C-alpha beads as a LAMMPS data file, in Angstrom:
LAMMPS data file: protein, C-alpha beads

385 atoms
384 bonds

1 atom types
1 bond types

-500.0 500.0 xlo xhi
-500.0 500.0 ylo yhi
-500.0 500.0 zlo zhi

Masses

1 110.0

Atoms # bond

1 1 1 -23.727 -12.400 -0.138
2 1 1 -24.015 -8.866 -1.560
3 1 1 -20.992 -6.785 -0.761
4 1 1 -20.351 -3.032 -1.528
5 1 1 -16.765 -1.843 -1.516
6 1 1 -16.418 1.961 -0.911
7 1 1 -13.398 3.965 -1.709
8 1 1 -12.509 7.495 -2.582
9 1 1 -9.961 6.167 -5.094
10 1 1 -10.697 3.610 -7.845
11 1 1 -9.104 2.449 -11.130
12 1 1 -7.354 3.862 -13.095
13 1 1 -5.738 5.428 -10.025
14 1 1 -3.152 3.035 -8.755
15 1 1 -2.138 3.038 -4.954
16 1 1 -1.909 0.574 -2.191
17 1 1 -5.566 0.973 -1.231
18 1 1 -6.886 0.406 -4.774
19 1 1 -4.607 -2.650 -5.130
20 1 1 -5.762 -4.080 -1.896
21 1 1 -9.463 -3.892 -2.446
22 1 1 -9.362 -4.826 -6.159
23 1 1 -7.657 -8.067 -5.141
24 1 1 -10.342 -8.529 -2.408
25 1 1 -13.054 -8.090 -5.027
26 1 1 -11.395 -10.589 -7.225
27 1 1 -11.242 -13.161 -4.332
28 1 1 -14.824 -12.418 -3.213
29 1 1 -16.199 -12.933 -6.745
30 1 1 -14.265 -16.183 -7.150
31 1 1 -16.063 -17.389 -3.996
32 1 1 -19.363 -16.539 -5.560
33 1 1 -20.270 -13.226 -3.846
34 1 1 -21.860 -10.341 -5.758
35 1 1 -19.698 -7.225 -5.462
36 1 1 -20.255 -3.627 -6.296
37 1 1 -18.156 -0.527 -5.809
38 1 1 -18.981 2.933 -4.458
39 1 1 -16.435 5.689 -5.428
40 1 1 -16.171 9.396 -6.497
41 1 1 -16.851 10.527 -10.014
42 1 1 -14.299 12.344 -12.000
43 1 1 -16.850 15.022 -12.715
44 1 1 -19.415 16.823 -10.692
45 1 1 -22.108 14.437 -11.961
46 1 1 -23.261 11.478 -9.936
47 1 1 -24.105 8.361 -11.977
48 1 1 -24.254 4.600 -12.016
49 1 1 -22.175 2.628 -14.595
50 1 1 -22.682 -1.133 -14.367
51 1 1 -21.670 -2.320 -10.907
52 1 1 -20.099 1.045 -9.876
53 1 1 -21.828 3.880 -8.098
54 1 1 -20.162 7.299 -8.755
55 1 1 -20.740 10.264 -6.482
56 1 1 -20.180 13.817 -8.019
57 1 1 -16.952 15.386 -6.798
58 1 1 -14.376 18.166 -7.191
59 1 1 -10.687 17.814 -7.509
60 1 1 -8.584 18.045 -4.288
61 1 1 -5.096 17.370 -5.390
62 1 1 -3.808 19.924 -2.886
63 1 1 -4.735 17.280 -0.217
64 1 1 -3.321 14.221 -1.989
65 1 1 -2.400 13.457 -5.609
66 1 1 -5.661 12.698 -7.607
67 1 1 -7.804 13.096 -4.467
68 1 1 -11.458 14.310 -4.807
69 1 1 -14.201 15.551 -2.548
70 1 1 -17.846 14.718 -2.876
71 1 1 -20.344 17.551 -3.610
72 1 1 -23.607 16.226 -5.070
73 1 1 -25.895 13.389 -5.832
74 1 1 -25.518 11.671 -2.532
75 1 1 -29.154 10.990 -1.868
76 1 1 -29.727 9.416 -5.282
77 1 1 -26.782 7.129 -4.885
78 1 1 -27.674 6.123 -1.254
79 1 1 -31.253 5.274 -2.534
80 1 1 -29.887 3.204 -5.376
81 1 1 -27.550 1.244 -3.038
82 1 1 -30.502 0.694 -0.580
83 1 1 -32.537 -0.703 -3.454
84 1 1 -29.813 -3.195 -4.177
85 1 1 -29.741 -3.931 -0.546
86 1 1 -26.216 -5.179 0.177
87 1 1 -25.541 -7.383 3.157
88 1 1 -22.158 -5.727 3.928
89 1 1 -20.681 -2.362 3.061
90 1 1 -16.808 -2.394 3.366
91 1 1 -15.219 0.995 3.476
92 1 1 -11.608 1.590 2.454
93 1 1 -11.236 5.412 3.076
94 1 1 -12.223 7.638 5.973
95 1 1 -13.309 10.553 3.999
96 1 1 -15.988 11.353 1.338
97 1 1 -17.184 7.797 0.521
98 1 1 -17.269 6.847 4.209
99 1 1 -20.027 9.201 4.948
100 1 1 -21.999 8.030 1.964
101 1 1 -21.417 4.439 2.860
102 1 1 -22.525 4.934 6.413
103 1 1 -25.888 6.573 5.147
104 1 1 -26.428 3.648 2.896
105 1 1 -25.607 1.116 5.604
106 1 1 -28.164 2.733 7.999
107 1 1 -30.827 2.916 5.298
108 1 1 -30.570 -0.794 4.218
109 1 1 -29.387 -2.387 7.524
110 1 1 -26.076 -3.621 6.092
111 1 1 -23.024 -4.246 8.346
112 1 1 -20.455 -1.505 8.071
113 1 1 -16.869 -2.846 7.932
114 1 1 -13.799 -0.619 7.527
115 1 1 -10.224 -1.320 6.622
116 1 1 -7.674 1.016 8.117
117 1 1 -5.039 1.388 5.315
118 1 1 -3.148 4.446 6.365
119 1 1 -1.252 5.446 9.535
120 1 1 -2.144 9.098 9.381
121 1 1 0.040 9.962 12.460
122 1 1 2.957 9.513 10.095
123 1 1 1.679 12.154 7.799
124 1 1 0.832 14.920 10.298
125 1 1 3.806 16.999 9.015
126 1 1 1.617 17.885 6.032
127 1 1 -0.891 19.815 8.162
128 1 1 0.465 20.271 11.664
129 1 1 3.975 21.526 12.858
130 1 1 3.658 19.688 16.185
131 1 1 3.913 15.924 15.959
132 1 1 2.279 15.530 19.340
133 1 1 -0.792 17.702 18.386
134 1 1 -0.973 15.937 15.010
135 1 1 -1.068 12.603 16.647
136 1 1 -3.795 13.676 19.113
137 1 1 -5.899 14.960 16.066
138 1 1 -5.411 11.635 14.283
139 1 1 -6.280 9.735 17.411
140 1 1 -9.520 11.755 17.902
141 1 1 -10.674 11.431 14.308
142 1 1 -9.913 7.725 14.079
143 1 1 -11.986 7.007 17.117
144 1 1 -14.765 9.220 15.605
145 1 1 -14.837 7.175 12.350
146 1 1 -14.030 3.705 13.543
147 1 1 -16.446 3.574 16.602
148 1 1 -19.214 4.114 14.073
149 1 1 -18.486 0.799 12.395
150 1 1 -19.363 -2.789 13.148
151 1 1 -15.852 -4.204 12.628
152 1 1 -12.379 -2.962 11.580
153 1 1 -9.698 -4.804 9.606
154 1 1 -6.046 -3.879 10.155
155 1 1 -3.421 -5.238 7.624
156 1 1 -0.881 -5.887 10.486
157 1 1 -0.701 -6.261 14.255
158 1 1 1.294 -2.947 14.277
159 1 1 -1.831 -1.104 12.966
160 1 1 -4.143 -2.999 15.274
161 1 1 -2.160 -2.065 18.375
162 1 1 -1.948 1.603 17.313
163 1 1 -5.743 1.626 16.903
164 1 1 -6.174 0.091 20.374
165 1 1 -3.922 2.836 21.770
166 1 1 -6.294 5.431 20.204
167 1 1 -9.141 3.912 22.222
168 1 1 -11.023 2.196 19.431
169 1 1 -13.894 0.124 20.881
170 1 1 -14.954 -1.578 17.669
171 1 1 -13.512 -5.160 17.305
172 1 1 -10.313 -5.119 15.147
173 1 1 -9.073 -8.120 13.156
174 1 1 -5.600 -8.522 11.604
175 1 1 -5.781 -9.628 7.976
176 1 1 -2.869 -9.057 5.594
177 1 1 -3.722 -7.952 2.172
178 1 1 -3.614 -10.568 -0.580
179 1 1 -1.587 -9.994 -3.695
180 1 1 -1.547 -11.510 -7.217
181 1 1 2.009 -12.762 -6.754
182 1 1 2.024 -14.693 -9.927
183 1 1 2.662 -11.376 -11.620
184 1 1 6.026 -11.222 -9.903
185 1 1 7.409 -14.643 -10.883
186 1 1 8.091 -16.216 -14.205
187 1 1 11.043 -16.647 -16.601
188 1 1 9.688 -13.952 -19.004
189 1 1 10.407 -11.324 -16.354
190 1 1 14.174 -11.944 -16.795
191 1 1 14.000 -10.842 -20.384
192 1 1 11.785 -7.688 -19.402
193 1 1 14.142 -6.702 -16.566
194 1 1 17.126 -6.802 -18.963
195 1 1 15.248 -4.556 -21.310
196 1 1 14.677 -2.114 -18.465
197 1 1 18.355 -2.125 -17.415
198 1 1 19.156 -1.266 -20.981
199 1 1 16.533 1.507 -21.194
200 1 1 18.044 2.934 -17.894
201 1 1 21.519 2.699 -19.432
202 1 1 22.799 0.481 -16.618
203 1 1 26.009 -1.163 -17.930
204 1 1 26.358 -4.995 -17.710
205 1 1 27.876 -6.134 -14.457
206 1 1 26.696 -3.078 -12.537
207 1 1 25.113 -3.913 -9.168
208 1 1 21.726 -2.345 -8.733
209 1 1 19.783 -1.486 -5.615
210 1 1 16.111 -0.468 -6.109
211 1 1 13.242 1.037 -4.086
212 1 1 9.681 1.336 -5.431
213 1 1 6.876 3.537 -4.195
214 1 1 5.542 7.004 -3.628
215 1 1 8.244 9.640 -3.182
216 1 1 7.135 11.417 0.023
217 1 1 9.034 12.662 2.958
218 1 1 7.730 9.948 5.261
219 1 1 9.216 7.228 3.191
220 1 1 12.686 8.260 4.366
221 1 1 14.340 7.808 0.889
222 1 1 16.655 10.806 1.728
223 1 1 18.222 8.585 4.424
224 1 1 18.943 5.917 1.862
225 1 1 20.702 8.412 -0.380
226 1 1 23.024 9.462 2.425
227 1 1 23.759 5.845 3.371
228 1 1 24.394 5.054 -0.179
229 1 1 26.806 8.036 -0.516
230 1 1 28.627 7.182 2.702
231 1 1 28.948 3.469 1.818
232 1 1 31.006 4.236 -1.265
233 1 1 30.177 1.108 -3.125
234 1 1 31.806 0.859 -6.535
235 1 1 30.158 -0.145 -9.695
236 1 1 26.680 0.223 -8.082
237 1 1 23.595 2.358 -8.999
238 1 1 20.460 3.155 -6.988
239 1 1 17.243 3.120 -8.976
240 1 1 14.285 4.997 -7.413
241 1 1 10.947 3.973 -9.056
242 1 1 7.942 6.121 -8.631
243 1 1 6.858 9.754 -8.250
244 1 1 5.513 12.104 -5.565
245 1 1 5.605 15.340 -3.759
246 1 1 9.169 14.855 -2.434
247 1 1 10.819 13.985 -5.767
248 1 1 12.227 17.443 -6.388
249 1 1 13.813 17.578 -2.946
250 1 1 15.290 14.119 -3.410
251 1 1 16.822 15.118 -6.776
252 1 1 18.355 18.127 -5.135
253 1 1 19.801 16.071 -2.372
254 1 1 21.179 13.592 -5.017
255 1 1 22.947 16.504 -6.693
256 1 1 24.290 17.946 -3.373
257 1 1 25.742 14.451 -2.608
258 1 1 27.435 14.174 -5.968
259 1 1 25.372 11.154 -6.949
260 1 1 23.712 12.263 -10.133
261 1 1 25.736 9.708 -12.144
262 1 1 24.781 6.894 -9.708
263 1 1 21.126 7.530 -8.874
264 1 1 18.292 7.009 -11.421
265 1 1 14.826 8.450 -11.045
266 1 1 12.362 6.719 -13.245
267 1 1 9.238 8.630 -12.427
268 1 1 5.847 7.078 -12.647
269 1 1 5.834 3.700 -14.494
270 1 1 2.973 1.646 -15.871
271 1 1 1.556 -0.936 -13.278
272 1 1 2.183 -3.777 -15.641
273 1 1 5.979 -3.004 -15.723
274 1 1 6.315 -2.987 -11.888
275 1 1 7.370 -6.644 -11.622
276 1 1 10.119 -6.274 -14.197
277 1 1 11.541 -3.228 -12.242
278 1 1 11.865 -5.332 -9.097
279 1 1 13.774 -8.033 -11.086
280 1 1 16.037 -5.323 -12.598
281 1 1 17.430 -4.873 -9.124
282 1 1 19.829 -6.947 -7.099
283 1 1 18.635 -5.791 -3.694
284 1 1 15.492 -3.975 -2.560
285 1 1 15.916 -1.350 0.131
286 1 1 13.537 0.672 2.206
287 1 1 13.986 3.060 5.176
288 1 1 10.251 3.797 5.625
289 1 1 8.656 3.428 9.116
290 1 1 5.229 4.775 7.951
291 1 1 3.873 1.543 6.333
292 1 1 0.734 -0.247 7.614
293 1 1 1.777 -3.375 5.753
294 1 1 4.375 -2.467 3.150
295 1 1 3.011 -4.104 0.004
296 1 1 6.216 -3.203 -1.857
297 1 1 8.177 -5.342 0.589
298 1 1 6.044 -8.353 -0.157
299 1 1 6.081 -7.784 -3.914
300 1 1 9.887 -7.503 -3.818
301 1 1 10.076 -10.778 -1.812
302 1 1 7.604 -12.448 -4.200
303 1 1 9.928 -11.389 -7.013
304 1 1 12.826 -13.386 -5.302
305 1 1 14.685 -10.233 -4.421
306 1 1 16.474 -9.970 -1.160
307 1 1 15.076 -7.093 0.917
308 1 1 17.024 -4.804 3.284
309 1 1 14.576 -2.764 5.268
310 1 1 14.661 -0.588 8.379
311 1 1 13.321 -2.556 11.178
312 1 1 9.600 -1.835 11.801
313 1 1 6.726 -3.598 13.600
314 1 1 4.897 -4.011 10.214
315 1 1 7.629 -6.457 9.194
316 1 1 7.218 -8.761 12.214
317 1 1 6.618 -12.296 11.015
318 1 1 7.356 -11.348 7.554
319 1 1 11.002 -10.571 7.184
320 1 1 13.047 -13.054 9.206
321 1 1 16.463 -11.425 9.623
322 1 1 19.139 -13.522 7.829
323 1 1 16.619 -16.104 6.532
324 1 1 14.357 -14.485 3.949
325 1 1 15.628 -10.860 4.112
326 1 1 17.555 -8.430 6.363
327 1 1 16.510 -5.762 8.822
328 1 1 18.767 -2.877 9.903
329 1 1 18.526 -0.269 12.711
330 1 1 21.795 1.712 12.152
331 1 1 23.747 3.021 9.195
332 1 1 26.493 0.691 9.961
333 1 1 24.174 -2.332 9.782
334 1 1 22.889 -1.125 6.450
335 1 1 26.303 -0.609 5.016
336 1 1 27.636 -3.922 6.123
337 1 1 24.603 -6.023 5.031
338 1 1 24.290 -4.336 1.675
339 1 1 27.949 -4.866 1.007
340 1 1 27.708 -8.595 1.804
341 1 1 24.670 -8.922 -0.402
342 1 1 26.188 -7.157 -3.341
343 1 1 29.389 -9.188 -3.194
344 1 1 27.767 -12.604 -2.712
345 1 1 25.391 -13.724 -5.556
346 1 1 24.855 -17.082 -3.818
347 1 1 23.516 -15.375 -0.678
348 1 1 21.206 -13.100 -2.800
349 1 1 19.912 -16.237 -4.532
350 1 1 19.322 -18.085 -1.243
351 1 1 17.639 -15.195 0.482
352 1 1 15.627 -14.388 -2.560
353 1 1 14.308 -17.965 -2.860
354 1 1 13.217 -18.181 0.791
355 1 1 11.497 -14.645 0.377
356 1 1 9.532 -15.801 -2.587
357 1 1 8.377 -18.990 -0.842
358 1 1 7.121 -17.114 2.134
359 1 1 5.249 -14.505 0.064
360 1 1 3.479 -17.184 -1.985
361 1 1 2.466 -19.210 1.137
362 1 1 1.136 -16.209 3.210
363 1 1 -0.301 -13.553 0.939
364 1 1 -2.606 -15.347 -1.598
365 1 1 -5.839 -13.714 -2.787
366 1 1 -8.107 -16.598 -1.941
367 1 1 -6.816 -16.735 1.628
368 1 1 -7.268 -12.950 1.914
369 1 1 -10.884 -13.086 0.731
370 1 1 -11.828 -16.079 2.934
371 1 1 -10.445 -14.325 5.981
372 1 1 -12.353 -11.091 5.355
373 1 1 -15.672 -12.941 4.749
374 1 1 -15.245 -14.294 8.279
375 1 1 -15.302 -10.746 9.563
376 1 1 -18.348 -10.096 7.465
377 1 1 -20.245 -13.175 8.824
378 1 1 -19.446 -12.114 12.413
379 1 1 -20.782 -8.618 12.024
380 1 1 -24.089 -7.882 13.920
381 1 1 -27.309 -7.902 11.882
382 1 1 -29.332 -4.695 11.829
383 1 1 -32.722 -3.528 10.867
384 1 1 -33.410 -1.296 7.899
385 1 1 -34.219 2.356 8.689

Bonds

1 1 1 2
2 1 2 3
3 1 3 4
4 1 4 5
5 1 5 6
6 1 6 7
7 1 7 8
8 1 8 9
9 1 9 10
10 1 10 11
11 1 11 12
12 1 12 13
13 1 13 14
14 1 14 15
15 1 15 16
16 1 16 17
17 1 17 18
18 1 18 19
19 1 19 20
20 1 20 21
21 1 21 22
22 1 22 23
23 1 23 24
24 1 24 25
25 1 25 26
26 1 26 27
27 1 27 28
28 1 28 29
29 1 29 30
30 1 30 31
31 1 31 32
32 1 32 33
33 1 33 34
34 1 34 35
35 1 35 36
36 1 36 37
37 1 37 38
38 1 38 39
39 1 39 40
40 1 40 41
41 1 41 42
42 1 42 43
43 1 43 44
44 1 44 45
45 1 45 46
46 1 46 47
47 1 47 48
48 1 48 49
49 1 49 50
50 1 50 51
51 1 51 52
52 1 52 53
53 1 53 54
54 1 54 55
55 1 55 56
56 1 56 57
57 1 57 58
58 1 58 59
59 1 59 60
60 1 60 61
61 1 61 62
62 1 62 63
63 1 63 64
64 1 64 65
65 1 65 66
66 1 66 67
67 1 67 68
68 1 68 69
69 1 69 70
70 1 70 71
71 1 71 72
72 1 72 73
73 1 73 74
74 1 74 75
75 1 75 76
76 1 76 77
77 1 77 78
78 1 78 79
79 1 79 80
80 1 80 81
81 1 81 82
82 1 82 83
83 1 83 84
84 1 84 85
85 1 85 86
86 1 86 87
87 1 87 88
88 1 88 89
89 1 89 90
90 1 90 91
91 1 91 92
92 1 92 93
93 1 93 94
94 1 94 95
95 1 95 96
96 1 96 97
97 1 97 98
98 1 98 99
99 1 99 100
100 1 100 101
101 1 101 102
102 1 102 103
103 1 103 104
104 1 104 105
105 1 105 106
106 1 106 107
107 1 107 108
108 1 108 109
109 1 109 110
110 1 110 111
111 1 111 112
112 1 112 113
113 1 113 114
114 1 114 115
115 1 115 116
116 1 116 117
117 1 117 118
118 1 118 119
119 1 119 120
120 1 120 121
121 1 121 122
122 1 122 123
123 1 123 124
124 1 124 125
125 1 125 126
126 1 126 127
127 1 127 128
128 1 128 129
129 1 129 130
130 1 130 131
131 1 131 132
132 1 132 133
133 1 133 134
134 1 134 135
135 1 135 136
136 1 136 137
137 1 137 138
138 1 138 139
139 1 139 140
140 1 140 141
141 1 141 142
142 1 142 143
143 1 143 144
144 1 144 145
145 1 145 146
146 1 146 147
147 1 147 148
148 1 148 149
149 1 149 150
150 1 150 151
151 1 151 152
152 1 152 153
153 1 153 154
154 1 154 155
155 1 155 156
156 1 156 157
157 1 157 158
158 1 158 159
159 1 159 160
160 1 160 161
161 1 161 162
162 1 162 163
163 1 163 164
164 1 164 165
165 1 165 166
166 1 166 167
167 1 167 168
168 1 168 169
169 1 169 170
170 1 170 171
171 1 171 172
172 1 172 173
173 1 173 174
174 1 174 175
175 1 175 176
176 1 176 177
177 1 177 178
178 1 178 179
179 1 179 180
180 1 180 181
181 1 181 182
182 1 182 183
183 1 183 184
184 1 184 185
185 1 185 186
186 1 186 187
187 1 187 188
188 1 188 189
189 1 189 190
190 1 190 191
191 1 191 192
192 1 192 193
193 1 193 194
194 1 194 195
195 1 195 196
196 1 196 197
197 1 197 198
198 1 198 199
199 1 199 200
200 1 200 201
201 1 201 202
202 1 202 203
203 1 203 204
204 1 204 205
205 1 205 206
206 1 206 207
207 1 207 208
208 1 208 209
209 1 209 210
210 1 210 211
211 1 211 212
212 1 212 213
213 1 213 214
214 1 214 215
215 1 215 216
216 1 216 217
217 1 217 218
218 1 218 219
219 1 219 220
220 1 220 221
221 1 221 222
222 1 222 223
223 1 223 224
224 1 224 225
225 1 225 226
226 1 226 227
227 1 227 228
228 1 228 229
229 1 229 230
230 1 230 231
231 1 231 232
232 1 232 233
233 1 233 234
234 1 234 235
235 1 235 236
236 1 236 237
237 1 237 238
238 1 238 239
239 1 239 240
240 1 240 241
241 1 241 242
242 1 242 243
243 1 243 244
244 1 244 245
245 1 245 246
246 1 246 247
247 1 247 248
248 1 248 249
249 1 249 250
250 1 250 251
251 1 251 252
252 1 252 253
253 1 253 254
254 1 254 255
255 1 255 256
256 1 256 257
257 1 257 258
258 1 258 259
259 1 259 260
260 1 260 261
261 1 261 262
262 1 262 263
263 1 263 264
264 1 264 265
265 1 265 266
266 1 266 267
267 1 267 268
268 1 268 269
269 1 269 270
270 1 270 271
271 1 271 272
272 1 272 273
273 1 273 274
274 1 274 275
275 1 275 276
276 1 276 277
277 1 277 278
278 1 278 279
279 1 279 280
280 1 280 281
281 1 281 282
282 1 282 283
283 1 283 284
284 1 284 285
285 1 285 286
286 1 286 287
287 1 287 288
288 1 288 289
289 1 289 290
290 1 290 291
291 1 291 292
292 1 292 293
293 1 293 294
294 1 294 295
295 1 295 296
296 1 296 297
297 1 297 298
298 1 298 299
299 1 299 300
300 1 300 301
301 1 301 302
302 1 302 303
303 1 303 304
304 1 304 305
305 1 305 306
306 1 306 307
307 1 307 308
308 1 308 309
309 1 309 310
310 1 310 311
311 1 311 312
312 1 312 313
313 1 313 314
314 1 314 315
315 1 315 316
316 1 316 317
317 1 317 318
318 1 318 319
319 1 319 320
320 1 320 321
321 1 321 322
322 1 322 323
323 1 323 324
324 1 324 325
325 1 325 326
326 1 326 327
327 1 327 328
328 1 328 329
329 1 329 330
330 1 330 331
331 1 331 332
332 1 332 333
333 1 333 334
334 1 334 335
335 1 335 336
336 1 336 337
337 1 337 338
338 1 338 339
339 1 339 340
340 1 340 341
341 1 341 342
342 1 342 343
343 1 343 344
344 1 344 345
345 1 345 346
346 1 346 347
347 1 347 348
348 1 348 349
349 1 349 350
350 1 350 351
351 1 351 352
352 1 352 353
353 1 353 354
354 1 354 355
355 1 355 356
356 1 356 357
357 1 357 358
358 1 358 359
359 1 359 360
360 1 360 361
361 1 361 362
362 1 362 363
363 1 363 364
364 1 364 365
365 1 365 366
366 1 366 367
367 1 367 368
368 1 368 369
369 1 369 370
370 1 370 371
371 1 371 372
372 1 372 373
373 1 373 374
374 1 374 375
375 1 375 376
376 1 376 377
377 1 377 378
378 1 378 379
379 1 379 380
380 1 380 381
381 1 381 382
382 1 382 383
383 1 383 384
384 1 384 385
């Protein structure tokens, strides 16, 4: 099968969308499929480089970090894709490359599949002061895009149910993203994590809670800072790994709470170091309720790290409270659970082992690719235009 993956973002950019479809590409190629990529050029020039089609674009960082908007060369790229004649075009973003992919799918008769990665209704505060109006806009635009596709993939039932509430008529399948979880296990990570603790000047014997991801308002990291302050745990530091538009605000909150000596902001780190940063922690924490799947939760669990996360439908069937992790709904639950975890290394070990086992069993790349190809195969065949 010939498969074109379309995304506004592609390597070297690293985010959840890129991680997801790069793992999909790996799984598809291991199954013997031929895969190419459609993405945006880092210049205004459209071109083809190996198996990647680049559409000319301009920077749009004011919309999202490293975002770009297509401007030229669309017809040339569409014709080149049609000449290759893919069986399936699988879009990953709803913006620039989606429109190009749709034109190419019409021209060559390919099935158009889309994965809905982002719950935009949780991001409406960036463009609309009214949450109700923002959600209405997101609902309308989601219907507009997704009802033009032949099939939709949602990473969790939470996302599937939200799409149905928008009035999406296209069939929606729930398929969790596959991850290369071997990167998060191995004895060598213990040594690497020790080096990271040394580099961060974390004294021996100090307990460490960690969160990893984009620093944005919707991630609710500010809530975690307040909870951490109020809990009053001694000999404990909070490591916040990543960067984003809300970092300055979080640093201000940290100062206001008198936590500068106990909270560490690492900034952006190399992708190859992420696994070691998980292992450098004793407990992974998250207060986000804006996740479609929450890849960092799964990575943390694959690392054998006990997770303590705010209860959210995206974690249904993943975090079993008290068995392979913990969920909280109130500050008191957060404080009590975190206190027990920090004081009981045996509990951390038991929960971490169960978490790692679950992650390895449920989120493999081969299983991910196999499930996606079933959606491809079920998509209706179309005539070339």
